Backbone as a chain_set.jsonl record, in Angstrom:
{"seq": "MKKWVGEALKPLRDRVVIATKFGFTFGDDNKQQILNSRPEHIRQAVEGSLRRLKTDVIDLLYQHRVDPDVPIEDVGRHRERSDCWKARVKHFGLSGGWRSNHSPRSCGTAGYRPTE", "coords": {"N": [[202.787, 55.431, 187.33], [202.759, 52.618, 186.887], [203.72, 52.588, 184.306], [206.428, 53.2, 184.571], [207.273, 51.029, 186.066], [206.768, 48.989, 184.224], [208.644, 49.659, 182.207], [211.045, 49.327, 183.651], [210.959, 46.593, 184.218], [210.994, 45.371, 181.774], [213.461, 44.292, 180.525], [213.812, 42.185, 182.263], [211.683, 40.502, 182.218], [211.22, 37.71, 181.893], [212.086, 36.732, 184.284], [210.637, 37.649, 186.414], [207.627, 37.955, 188.392], [204.629, 39.337, 187.56], [202.223, 41.086, 189.253], [199.025, 42.481, 189.727], [196.18, 44.573, 190.562], [192.545, 44.77, 190.43], [189.354, 46.413, 190.682], [188.468, 48.869, 191.598], [187.056, 52.016, 190.751], [187.424, 55.509, 190.124], [185.966, 58.375, 191.644], [184.322, 61.461, 190.587], [185.964, 63.422, 191.652], [188.4, 62.338, 191.397], [189.576, 61.117, 193.523], [187.979, 59.72, 195.381], [187.454, 56.343, 195.918], [185.637, 53.881, 194.288], [184.046, 50.841, 194.597], [184.22, 48.42, 192.028], [183.582, 45.705, 190.332], [182.523, 44.792, 188.025], [182.11, 42.955, 184.968], [182.786, 44.465, 182.571], [184.386, 46.472, 183.616], [186.48, 44.985, 184.688], [187.637, 43.965, 182.338], [188.517, 46.391, 181.152], [190.334, 47.198, 183.123], [192.249, 45.131, 183.047], [193.194, 45.346, 180.373], [194.192, 47.98, 180.461], [196.206, 47.727, 182.441], [197.935, 45.872, 181.205], [198.785, 47.411, 179.016], [200.008, 49.641, 180.312], [201.971, 48.349, 181.826], [203.47, 47.298, 179.864], [203.431, 44.653, 178.838], [202.405, 41.36, 177.761], [201.037, 39.598, 179.25], [199.579, 39.052, 182.453], [200.8, 37.817, 185.397], [199.645, 37.356, 187.919], [196.526, 38.302, 188.897], [194.734, 40.24, 191.063], [191.603, 40.497, 192.744], [190.778, 43.369, 194.226], [189.045, 44.062, 196.407], [186.142, 42.44, 197.68], [183.254, 43.048, 195.896], [180.24, 44.232, 196.932], [178.091, 44.61, 195.247], [178.408, 42.972, 193.106], [178.115, 39.669, 192.693], [180.44, 37.278, 193.907], [180.527, 34.911, 192.559], [179.777, 35.665, 189.996], [182.006, 37.078, 189.137], [183.79, 34.966, 189.05], [182.587, 33.363, 187.047], [182.831, 35.101, 184.878], [185.568, 35.139, 184.689], [186.06, 32.538, 183.806], [184.837, 32.475, 181.296], [185.65, 34.596, 179.703], [187.554, 35.964, 177.054], [189.352, 37.867, 177.688], [190.564, 37.022, 180.034], [191.587, 34.463, 179.451], [193.914, 34.34, 177.721], [195.476, 36.303, 178.787], [195.774, 36.469, 181.554], [197.36, 34.663, 183.969], [196.984, 33.645, 186.632], [194.596, 34.015, 189.315], [193.676, 35.954, 192.138], [192.46, 36.829, 195.441], [192.272, 39.768, 197.335], [192.597, 41.903, 200.264], [189.742, 42.409, 202.465], [188.562, 39.984, 202.442], [186.159, 37.959, 203.655], [184.496, 35.904, 206.125], [182.037, 35.154, 205.07], [182.571, 34.898, 202.439], [183.381, 32.304, 201.739], [185.209, 29.14, 201.442], [183.272, 27.603, 200.144], [181.93, 29.452, 198.495], [184.068, 30.075, 196.861], [184.487, 27.631, 195.572], [182.082, 27.386, 194.159], [182.39, 29.503, 192.431], [184.439, 28.623, 190.904], [187.065, 28.933, 191.672], [190.24, 27.69, 192.432], [192.718, 26.425, 194.645], [196.227, 27.078, 194.24], [199.486, 25.694, 194.029]], "CA": [[203.665, 54.559, 188.081], [202.888, 51.325, 186.219], [204.545, 52.757, 183.102], [207.823, 53.117, 184.995], [207.504, 49.631, 186.45], [206.84, 48.241, 182.972], [209.944, 49.936, 181.578], [212.11, 48.726, 184.458], [210.882, 45.133, 184.181], [211.058, 44.871, 180.398], [214.577, 43.375, 180.266], [213.801, 41.107, 183.256], [210.331, 39.94, 182.221], [211.203, 36.248, 182.045], [212.559, 36.371, 185.623], [209.805, 38.268, 187.444], [206.187, 37.705, 188.402], [203.892, 40.6, 187.587], [200.921, 41.003, 189.92], [198.324, 43.759, 189.784], [194.829, 44.446, 191.114], [191.418, 45.492, 189.851], [188.223, 46.447, 191.595], [188.074, 50.222, 191.956], [187.063, 53.152, 189.839], [187.559, 56.74, 190.889], [184.86, 59.317, 191.528], [184.554, 62.678, 189.809], [187.06, 64.184, 192.248], [189.596, 61.536, 191.123], [190.127, 60.672, 194.798], [187.099, 58.729, 196.0], [187.503, 55.032, 195.282], [184.337, 53.23, 194.247], [184.179, 49.435, 194.225], [183.665, 48.087, 190.718], [184.068, 44.414, 189.834], [181.687, 44.38, 186.9], [182.938, 42.402, 183.889], [183.34, 45.468, 181.65], [185.475, 47.166, 184.31], [187.609, 44.051, 184.77], [188.281, 43.964, 181.023], [189.231, 47.659, 181.014], [191.464, 47.197, 184.058], [193.273, 44.218, 182.523], [193.789, 45.946, 179.177], [194.974, 49.133, 180.887], [197.413, 47.259, 183.134], [198.831, 45.299, 180.196], [199.354, 48.521, 178.245], [200.916, 50.432, 181.145], [203.099, 47.515, 182.25], [204.185, 46.914, 178.639], [203.56, 43.202, 178.811], [201.26, 40.728, 177.108], [200.375, 38.703, 180.199], [199.673, 39.339, 183.888], [200.997, 36.535, 186.069], [198.695, 37.237, 189.022], [195.566, 39.398, 188.959], [193.962, 40.217, 192.305], [190.418, 41.318, 192.965], [191.229, 44.143, 195.379], [188.076, 43.833, 197.485], [184.885, 41.861, 197.228], [182.285, 44.09, 195.567], [178.929, 43.744, 197.373], [177.118, 44.738, 194.162], [178.693, 41.961, 192.081], [178.371, 38.388, 193.364], [181.756, 36.716, 193.615], [180.324, 33.859, 191.56], [179.751, 36.309, 188.682], [183.399, 37.351, 188.779], [184.347, 33.665, 188.675], [182.058, 32.966, 185.73], [183.458, 35.981, 183.887], [186.938, 34.659, 184.558], [186.062, 31.3, 183.029], [184.267, 32.629, 179.949], [186.131, 35.769, 178.986], [188.828, 35.923, 176.341], [190.22, 38.796, 178.415], [191.316, 36.261, 181.03], [192.178, 33.211, 178.974], [195.263, 34.473, 177.192], [196.195, 37.437, 179.363], [195.921, 36.365, 183.009], [197.709, 33.28, 184.332], [196.408, 33.247, 187.919], [193.694, 34.98, 189.923], [193.675, 35.919, 193.594], [191.614, 37.778, 196.156], [193.034, 40.559, 198.28], [191.871, 42.489, 201.377], [188.299, 42.375, 202.532], [188.1, 38.595, 202.376], [185.406, 37.732, 204.881], [184.053, 34.52, 206.31], [180.906, 34.831, 204.196], [183.132, 34.571, 201.126], [184.032, 31.091, 202.213], [185.629, 28.178, 200.414], [182.112, 27.183, 199.351], [181.767, 30.457, 197.446], [185.18, 29.914, 195.924], [184.218, 26.449, 194.759], [180.988, 27.72, 193.254], [182.903, 30.429, 191.427], [185.466, 27.973, 190.099], [188.413, 29.214, 192.146], [190.942, 26.534, 192.97], [194.029, 26.802, 195.183], [197.402, 26.673, 193.476], [200.643, 25.423, 194.891]], "C": [[203.869, 53.229, 187.359], [203.753, 51.426, 184.972], [206.024, 52.62, 183.453], [208.186, 51.689, 185.373], [207.649, 48.779, 185.195], [208.165, 48.427, 182.264], [211.073, 49.239, 182.323], [212.13, 47.204, 184.34], [211.071, 44.542, 182.791], [212.241, 43.928, 180.154], [214.611, 42.161, 181.209], [212.529, 40.269, 183.197], [210.287, 38.437, 182.439], [211.648, 35.795, 183.433], [211.722, 36.968, 186.749], [208.353, 37.824, 187.302], [205.506, 39.065, 188.499], [202.514, 40.345, 188.183], [200.318, 42.403, 189.952], [196.886, 43.505, 190.235], [193.806, 45.153, 190.234], [190.355, 45.595, 190.932], [187.769, 47.822, 192.021], [187.974, 51.096, 190.72], [187.149, 54.387, 190.72], [186.388, 57.661, 190.614], [185.255, 60.541, 190.724], [185.716, 63.501, 190.349], [188.407, 63.49, 192.052], [190.28, 61.069, 192.402], [189.295, 59.553, 195.399], [187.166, 57.423, 195.213], [186.145, 54.359, 195.408], [184.549, 51.79, 193.81], [183.527, 49.185, 192.873], [184.309, 46.798, 190.226], [183.157, 43.882, 188.731], [182.582, 43.913, 185.747], [183.547, 43.446, 182.956], [184.474, 46.244, 182.302], [186.702, 46.26, 184.433], [188.369, 44.055, 183.449], [189.098, 45.242, 180.826], [190.467, 47.703, 181.908], [192.593, 46.313, 183.55], [193.966, 44.845, 181.319], [194.655, 47.149, 179.529], [196.264, 48.731, 181.579], [198.412, 46.673, 182.149], [199.531, 46.408, 179.416], [200.384, 49.29, 179.084], [202.148, 49.643, 181.574], [203.926, 47.01, 181.07], [204.484, 45.424, 178.605], [202.333, 42.621, 178.126], [200.528, 39.769, 178.031], [200.605, 39.191, 181.63], [199.772, 37.988, 184.583], [199.972, 36.311, 187.175], [197.823, 38.486, 189.069], [194.716, 39.222, 190.21], [192.67, 41.002, 192.146], [190.693, 42.041, 194.273], [190.33, 43.963, 196.597], [186.831, 43.203, 196.874], [183.885, 43.005, 197.049], [180.895, 43.593, 195.959], [177.851, 43.828, 196.292], [177.309, 43.705, 193.055], [179.0, 40.65, 192.797], [179.716, 37.795, 192.935], [181.658, 35.601, 192.576], [180.299, 34.442, 190.148], [181.159, 36.645, 188.21], [184.06, 36.051, 188.326], [183.87, 33.199, 187.318], [182.673, 33.812, 184.628], [184.887, 35.512, 183.618], [187.009, 33.435, 183.657], [185.68, 31.508, 181.569], [184.933, 33.693, 179.1], [187.47, 35.544, 178.301], [189.846, 36.845, 177.006], [191.111, 38.043, 179.393], [192.151, 35.167, 180.396], [193.62, 33.351, 178.522], [196.102, 35.501, 177.939], [196.46, 37.353, 180.855], [196.195, 34.911, 183.365], [196.988, 32.81, 185.59], [195.567, 34.385, 188.489], [193.748, 34.835, 191.435], [192.71, 36.944, 194.158], [192.449, 38.468, 197.213], [192.087, 41.115, 199.337], [190.361, 42.398, 201.329], [187.723, 40.976, 202.436], [187.434, 38.277, 203.701], [184.927, 36.29, 204.948], [182.866, 34.166, 205.428], [181.334, 34.624, 202.745], [184.015, 33.344, 201.332], [184.522, 30.213, 201.077], [184.468, 27.675, 199.564], [181.865, 28.157, 198.201], [182.862, 30.329, 196.404], [184.943, 28.728, 194.999], [183.128, 26.697, 193.743], [181.479, 28.601, 192.117], [183.984, 29.809, 190.553], [186.886, 28.276, 190.52], [189.012, 27.948, 192.732], [192.287, 26.993, 193.523], [195.132, 26.335, 194.251], [198.552, 26.474, 194.437], [201.772, 26.353, 194.565]], "O": [[204.999, 52.758, 187.226], [204.442, 50.471, 184.613], [206.785, 51.996, 182.713], [209.268, 51.201, 185.044], [208.549, 47.944, 185.11], [208.75, 47.461, 181.773], [211.952, 48.633, 181.709], [213.199, 46.593, 184.359], [211.287, 43.338, 182.652], [212.033, 42.842, 179.614], [215.361, 41.214, 180.97], [212.324, 39.407, 184.052], [209.385, 37.944, 183.116], [211.596, 34.603, 183.735], [212.064, 36.809, 187.92], [207.918, 37.379, 186.24], [205.779, 39.844, 189.413], [201.746, 39.515, 187.696], [201.022, 43.387, 190.177], [196.435, 42.361, 190.282], [194.142, 46.007, 189.413], [190.447, 44.942, 191.971], [186.777, 47.943, 192.739], [188.727, 50.924, 189.762], [186.964, 54.303, 191.934], [185.879, 57.723, 189.494], [186.382, 60.644, 190.241], [186.384, 64.202, 189.589], [189.438, 63.998, 192.492], [191.443, 60.667, 192.368], [189.836, 58.555, 195.874], [186.961, 57.402, 194.0], [185.576, 54.279, 196.496], [185.162, 51.538, 192.772], [182.429, 49.669, 192.6], [185.448, 46.803, 189.759], [183.039, 42.673, 188.534], [183.688, 44.423, 185.574], [184.714, 43.325, 182.586], [185.424, 46.637, 181.625], [187.834, 46.724, 184.297], [189.598, 44.138, 183.434], [190.244, 45.182, 180.382], [191.52, 48.189, 181.497], [193.761, 46.696, 183.613], [195.195, 44.87, 181.255], [195.734, 47.322, 178.963], [197.311, 49.33, 181.332], [199.609, 46.944, 182.246], [200.739, 46.342, 179.186], [201.494, 49.555, 178.623], [203.241, 50.199, 181.676], [204.961, 46.37, 181.258], [205.615, 44.995, 178.379], [201.335, 43.316, 177.935], [199.513, 39.188, 177.647], [201.683, 39.679, 181.97], [198.927, 37.117, 184.381], [199.483, 35.194, 187.349], [198.323, 39.594, 189.259], [194.064, 38.195, 190.396], [192.644, 42.046, 191.494], [190.827, 41.404, 195.318], [190.821, 43.733, 197.702], [186.518, 43.415, 195.703], [183.699, 43.825, 197.948], [180.411, 42.623, 195.376], [176.808, 43.186, 196.41], [176.465, 43.579, 192.167], [180.041, 40.532, 193.442], [180.074, 37.812, 191.758], [182.593, 35.376, 191.807], [180.749, 33.792, 189.204], [181.472, 36.513, 187.026], [184.798, 36.032, 187.341], [184.659, 32.694, 186.52], [183.003, 33.297, 183.56], [185.349, 35.492, 182.477], [187.919, 33.314, 182.837], [186.158, 30.782, 180.697], [184.786, 33.682, 177.878], [188.402, 35.002, 178.895], [191.053, 36.63, 176.899], [192.281, 38.386, 179.562], [193.307, 34.97, 180.772], [194.466, 32.547, 178.912], [197.316, 35.565, 177.745], [197.293, 38.097, 181.373], [195.374, 34.033, 183.1], [196.442, 31.707, 185.619], [195.792, 35.558, 188.188], [193.855, 33.724, 191.954], [192.21, 37.813, 193.443], [193.242, 37.83, 197.905], [190.892, 40.823, 199.304], [189.775, 42.318, 200.25], [186.505, 40.813, 202.356], [188.076, 38.321, 204.75], [184.951, 35.56, 203.957], [182.693, 33.001, 205.07], [180.522, 34.214, 201.915], [185.228, 33.373, 201.119], [184.283, 30.498, 199.904], [184.655, 27.355, 198.39], [181.621, 27.74, 197.069], [182.61, 30.459, 195.206], [185.171, 28.814, 193.792], [183.234, 26.269, 192.593], [181.037, 28.461, 190.977], [184.4, 30.411, 189.564], [187.827, 27.922, 189.811], [188.336, 27.217, 193.456], [192.932, 27.859, 192.932], [194.993, 25.326, 193.559], [198.569, 27.035, 195.533], [202.832, 26.278, 195.186]]}, "num_chains": 1, "name": "protein.A"}
């Protein structure tokens, strides 16, 4: 699907915002979704999305769900330190599953800042 989207957006790239998500891997049956927000998976997800979308930068990358096995602060630190993010991802967001225990305090600790 992303390959088709990438082809369709190629001539319009300077006029569109590309957003995509990471945070899941698939089980052996290729159906079961398993949460995975480990740094190595994030890197693979970003590189795969860039390749499939035929672009060199993702405008908005969402963490699909908070992974209980990976502290949100670790995702934030990875975001700050990784070359994967620096040149390839403009903005970061959080999607579904945002709970009160992942409060603004956690966001601040992780280095997330609101954008206008």
